[in-house]
N, C-alpha and C positions, 0 to 999 in steps of 0.2 A: 772272189769276193763273196762272202755269204749272203744269200738272198734274205735270210732270216733277220740279218742285222741292219738291212737297207732302210734308211729313212725315206730316200727318194729312189724310185725306180723309174727310168725311161726305157721303153721297148718299142722298137720299129718306128722311132720318130724321124718322119721325113716331111719336109716342107717344100712345095713348089710354088714359086711366084709366077704371075702372068702366064698361067698354064695355057697351051694351045696357041701361043703367039710367037713371034720371032723374039720376043724379049724373055721367053721362059728361062727361068733359073732354078735350079735345084739348091735351096739355101741349106737344107739338111738332108742327109743321105743315110737313112736307116740307122739312126743312133741308138745304141744301147748303152745305158749308164746307171750305175749303182752308186749311190751317195750314202755313206754311213753317218749315223748321228755323231755329232761334233767334228765331222770333216770340215776343214777350211781349205777349199780347192781354188787355186788360181787357174785361169784359163787364158792362154795366149794364142795369137794366130794373126795372120795378115788380115788386111780389109777383104771383107767378103767370105771369110772362113766360115761364118755361121755362128759366132759367139753370141751376138745380141739375139739373133733369131732364136737360139737355144734358150735364153733367158725369156724371151717373150712366150714361147710354148710353155715354160714352166709356170709363169705368171699369168697364163690364160689370156694373154692379149689376142691370141688367135689359136685355133686348134691345129694339131698336126694333120696329116693326110690320113684317110680312113685306115684303121688297123693300128696306128700309133697309140700308146697308152702312157699316162702320166699317173703315177701311184705315190701318194704321201702317207707314210705310216699305215700302209695297207689300204688306204682309201683311194679308189679310182677318182680322180678329179679332172680327167681329160675333158669331159663335156661341160664342166661347170663355167659360168661366166667369169670374167675377170674380177668382178666385185666379190664373188664367192671365193675366188683363189686368194683374195686378201686375208682371208681368215687363216690361211696357212703361211703366206709368203709376205715378207716385208722387202721393199726395193728402193734403192738409191741409184739415181740416174747420173749421167756424165754432167749435164747441165744443172748447175745449183738452182736455176730458176723452175725446174721441173720437180714437182713432188712437194713444193711449198707454196703458199699463197702470199704474194707480195704485199697486199693490201690488208692482211690480217696480221695480228699480233703474234709474238712467239707462243704466248699462252693459248691463243686461238688455234694456231696450227697444230700444237700438241694435242688439244682437245679433239681436234678433228681426227688426228691419227688415232686416239683411243676409241672414238666411235666407229671409225673404219675397221679397227680390229676387233670390235664386238666382244670386248672383255667386260662381262656383266659387272664385276666388282669395280672396276674403274669407272664405267658408266653411271653407277649408281652413287659414287662418292660426291660429297658436297664440293661447291666451288673452293672453299677453304682447304679441304683435303686434296683436292686437285692441284691447287697452287702449291702446296708443300710437296706433293708428289713430283711436280715438274721442276721445282727448285732442287730438290734432292737428286733428280736425274741429270739436271743441267751442271750441277757443281762440279762433279767429277771431270768434266770436259776442260775445266781450267780457264775457261774463256770470259768469265764474269757474266754470262748470259742469264744465271739464276736471278740476278738483280734486275734484269731488263725484260721481265715477262710481258710488259705493256708496249715494248717496242715494236714497231712494224717490221716484219721480216725483210721487206724491200729496203730498209735502211741499213741492213747488216753488210758486212764484207762478204765477198764470195766464200772465203773459208768458213766464216761464222754460219753463213746460211747453209752450206753443205753439212756442217756439224749438227744444224738443227734438223735437216733432212735425215741424217744418219740415226739421230735420236728418235725421230718421227717413226722411222722404219723398224725400231727394235724396241719401242716403249711398252708394246704389248707382248713382247717375247715370242715373235712368230716361229714356226716350226723351222723355217728356212729363210734365210737373208741373201738377198740378190744383190750384187754390187756391180753396176755397168759401167766401168772405167769412171768411177766417182771421184777421182782426183785429177783426171786428164786435163780439165780446164783451169786447173789452180796453178799458181806459181810455185816453183820447186819448194820453197820454205813452207808455204801453207799446205801443200799437197802432203808433206812429211808429217805436219801437225795432224791433219785429218786421218792420214793413214795410221799414225800412232793411236789415235782416238779409236779408230776402227778395230785395231788389234786388242786395245784394252777392252772395249766393249764385247768383242767375240770371246776373249778369253774369260771374262767375269761372267757373262751369262751362258758360257758354254754353247755357243750358238753355231749351228751348222751353217755354213757359208759357201756361196760360189762367187768368186770375184774375177771379173774380167779385167785385163790390163794389157796395154801394149808395151810395157816395160819388162824386159826379160829379168833384169836384176830384181825387181819387185816380185816377179813370178817365182824367182828361186828362193828369195829370203823370207817370204811370207807363206803362211799356211802349211798344211801337212802332205799336200798333194798337189801336183801340177799336171795338167792337161793342155796339149797342144792340138788346135784344130786346124784343118785344111780342107778346102773345098766340101764343107759340109759334113766332115768326118773327124772323128777323134783319131789322131794318127800316134800320139805319144800320151801315156798315162803313167806317171812317176809317183812313187810314194816318198815319204820324207827321207828315208834311208838312201834312196836312189838319187835324190836331187841334193842333198845337204851340202856336198863337197864339190858340186859342178860349178864351172864358170860358164859365162855366156856363150863362149866359143863351143863348150861341150853341148849345149843345149841346141845350137845351130846344127851341129853334127848329127845329134839324135834325130832332129826334125828331117834333116836331108835323107838320112837313112831310111826313116820310116815313110816319108812322103814319096821318096823316089825321085825328087827334083831339088834344085838349089832354092834356098830362101833369097827371094829377090827383093822383098819389101824392106826398104831401108830403115823405115820407122820402127 
């Protein structure tokens, strides 16, 4: 993969938790990863594989061990605070309650997202202009939320709330979108609606995206690249051609060959 084309580069990314204690765990083990502009990567792996830890490193929740480096568009952001990472990264969490403020209206939540993204043009817009911006951004979701700007987010269904969280993460068009199992807590019908909205936004905005999922079918059918993680390492990295005709059993076999052990996580 050409380094010159990489939007995101991870080099020597290791993370150790509870260092020096009997509970010491290596969450990430010398990860090297290049993500190209407009890549839509699905990441799959068993619990404890390091998936969310990887997103936390990229988002600046905590730094990697000394020597690790996170670069976006040639800018070394390794040592920046989580707040400053937000200028590059939008994120949607597994829990619809995270990333949105229940006691604030839809409009106030979206305004907060605009301020967090530090887009001068959006910050300078008048209230009337911002209302029109928010309505036009909500309308394509097809949930009728464009007519409910004054509704408290806490009164929305979990699917509606996650749709708002998704829009909050993308409204300032961040360099990179991180989706941390963002449909895992939704019922199957609502999950599919939110996943379809996700695909629509990613395609329309040509957004570079990393999506964690526990669902092998989703990992195979969405995005142009699939990564499997195991014990803090990336053990499988497939492009679109390699994964397009695979079935779930094929993916299990690929994992077991690469990891050197059987997949035992039933979920």
